[in-house]
C-alpha positions, 0 to 999 in steps of 0.5 A: 146095334151097328151103324149099318144096321141102324142105317138099314133100319132107318132107310129100309125098315123091315116090313111084312110081305104076304107071298101067295104061292099059286099051284102049277097048272096041271099041263106045266111039266119039265119042258116048261120048267126048263124053258122058264128057267132059261128065260129067267136066267137070260133076263137076270143076265140082261138086267145085271150085266147091261153089256151088249144090251141089244144082243142079250135083250133080243135073245131074251125076247126070242127065248121068252116068246118060244117059252109062251108058245110052248106054254100055249102048245102044252096047255092046248094039247093037255086040255084037247087030250083031257076032253077026248078022254072024258067024251063018254062021261058027261060028268067028268067032261063038264068038270074038265070044261069047268076047270078050263073056264076057271070055275073051280074052287080056287082059294085065291079066286077074286070074290065079287065084293059087290052084290047085284042089289048093291049095284042096282041101288048104286045106279038108282041113286046115281040117276036120282042124284043127276035128276035132282042136280038137273031139275032146275036147269034149262031145257037142252037146245038142239041145232039142225045139222046143215051138212050134207045128208043121206036122203036116199039109198040105192038098192044093191043086188045079192051079188054085190053084197056077196062080193062085198062080204067075201072081200072084207077080212074075216075078223070077228068081235065079241059084239058080233051076233055071229062069228064072220066065218059062220056068216060067210059059210051060210052067206047063201041062207042069209041073202035069201 
């Protein structure tokens, strides 16, 4: 065995790597492949040369952004046409929607390792252990807040509420009971 091989085995021992190949999305076409190839080429060139770092890195970021925009456009067009073509067949339409929501049987999808019963048991046990640990503790003490307090509210008119609602930015959060744009469309019904 050569000295190089021995040193390589000592400092970088061989190891088994598991490589999972994911199937390409159905909307990923030749344009996407070309854009990805160009982005990866620029990334390799940037990492390899480190020459004119700012220009090459900026170009790579620009190409990468354009690639992601292309991906998003291709995916949206694909799914919109897929849903439109299956509009008359509810079974095929649901299959399309299910695959958009990633509810198909992907062999690499994560399977839950914890059941609902196990999760419930964990929290019951946690609550019991906290109660047991604090069973002999002194009762909590509370202090009265001495700062300014709101003691009364003034009544707002419907026009003031409407003005405030339309002045606020149209942003929506998952916790909102109704999306902001729908709320603003039906503001008259809400204010009655």
